[in-house]
C-alpha positions, 0 to 999 in steps of 0.5 A: 500500499502506498504511503499516504503521506506522500513520503515515498519516492516516485519512480521516473516511470509512474511520472511519465504515465501520470504526465501522459494520462493528465491531460485526458483527466482534467475537469472544467477549471483545469484542476486534475480528476484525481479519482478518473486519473487514478482509474486510469493509472490503476491506483488508489486516488491518494497514490494518484494525488501524491503522483500529481504533485510530484509530477507539478514539482518536477515542472517547477509548477509547486503545490498548491497553497494550504488553506492554513498557516502554521507558526515558524518554530525555532529549532530546539537545539543547536546545528548539526554543523556545530556540533560536527565541529565539536566532535571534532574538537572533542575527539582532539582533545580526548586523543592528546590526553590519551597519548599524554596519558600512555608511556608519560614520564615520571622524573626522579630528582633522587640520583639514589635509588627508589623503591615502589611498593605494590599494594596488591588488591586491598578490598578494605571494607571486606571482613577478610581484608588483613588490616595488620598485614596492609598496615605493616606495608602502609607503615613501611612505605611511611618509614622508608625513604624513597619508597612510594606506593602504587595501588593496583586496583580494587581498593573497595568491594563496591558491589553493584548489580546482582552482587549488591545483595553482599553487603549483607554479608559484610560489616562495612557498609557503602558509606564507611566503604568510601570512608575507608577508601578516602583514609587509604588514599589521603590519610594514611601517609603513603606518597602514592605514584600510581592509583590503578582502578580495578574492576570493582572499582568500576562498577557502578560510580566507584571509579568517578568517586575514585577520581574525584578523591584524586583531585583532592589529594593534598601533597602531589599529583595523584595519577588515577588510571582505569585499569592499566597504566604505562610509564617510565622512571626517569633518573637524572642519570639517563636511566628510563625504566619502563613500566606496564601496570595492570590490574590484570593482563589478557590470558590465563594458564592453570600452571603458570600465574605469570602467563598474562604478563609474560604473553604481554612481554612477548606480544604486546608493548615492550617494558622492563616491569610488568605488574598485575594483580586481579587473580589473588595469587602471587608470583614472580618471574624474570629472564633475559628477552633475547628478541627485545635485548634487555632483561624483563620481570613479571610480578603479580601480587596477591592482595590483602583480602582472605577467607574469601567465599568465592575462593573456596566454593570454586575450589581455588586454594588461598595462598597467603605471601606475596599481598605486596611486593617491592620493586627497587630501581637502581640508577647506578647499576641501571638494575631492577630488583623484586622482593616478594618480603616487602620488609626484606624489601625495604631493608635492601632499600634502606642499605642501597640508599646509605641510610642503616637505621636511624630516626624515621624520615617521616611520621608514622601514623599510630594505628600503622605503626601498631599494625607493623609491630602486631605483624612482626611479632607475628613473624617472629612466633613462626620463625621460631616454630619453624626453628623448632621443627628443623630442630627436632628434625636434627635430632631425629636424624642423629645429629648432637643436640644444638641450639635454636637460633630464631631470627629477630626479625620474622624472615622465614629464610633465615633459619639456622641449626647450631651445633655445640660442638666445637671444630668441624662438623662430623661426618653423618653415621648411617643408620644401622 
């Protein structure tokens, strides 16, 4: 059926037929007889009327004057030409901003080594967040000169959609979660270098809130990036290591927790250090990439969320180490060192910078110091228990009685079983 509103196009063939039949169907006043014309053309009368109007327009005769006149209404929006020009300017602005935030340089004024403490997924409002460990790492940043902080993402749970019901299963409300995030960013005392937004941060209005918090950072400009950030550290001697940090990299393997970062190192942007989080497991690997012609380091930090019901239901065993990690950048050696034990990393950084003990360069919040002390006691107790087990195992193997030496700083790799007898160690006798 033809369109009665006359919006459809009329083919030239139909216009020629109308022009041929029109002189045969005119009224006495010269106007076309639409009814008889429609019968001759074999179409509905409104279709014949539309064809006649199109024919007049083609001849330049114009349509008949209507019996009424409508007012002229102004357009409700700006002309489309201005919209297109605005879109062009906005694209150029966004493109320039994106390029400026991709592989941007951070100028390091200090000639000595510096470090970055990579905070794994904090989930600071979750009941399973190990606040003591988080406070310990915060205190390390505050007590160690030249140690900056970097948040790998997922600051809070920020439940959204069908997961919003999980707020009923945790003590912290939405308001409390935002207050904790604000404290972590602005009031914990950490000198933040990078703050990445993870998948939990992106849900709902979480990323917008964190971005607004970052703008209010009172000490220095805080770089807050969605999902990933790529930058270089420019030292005074010209060394510029490239760091590619993301909440996670694409690619997964049940056998290799570093599969995603290593895939990016082989097939993506070239960098000296790749850092990821997200999957609540930890790992570290490095090798000399012959194709890139330099060493590459791949790091994944576990995060501070324990007692994870999701991991338990899906049979993902929990790890207990690698919540955070320290990377040291030594411009003199032009070398990157990675320490999965944050306390050891802070100690090495102090040694490299020539600070062996001495007063803390910056004040430490009381709560952070208390958490660090509590965690240190826990590590010492665990180290002593491990020393006891080694001692008993040595006695069971027939070694002489000795003393148990437990480390004073809780480093589980520094355990020894000493002998009371002087002189060289005795040879082990075979069992009868």
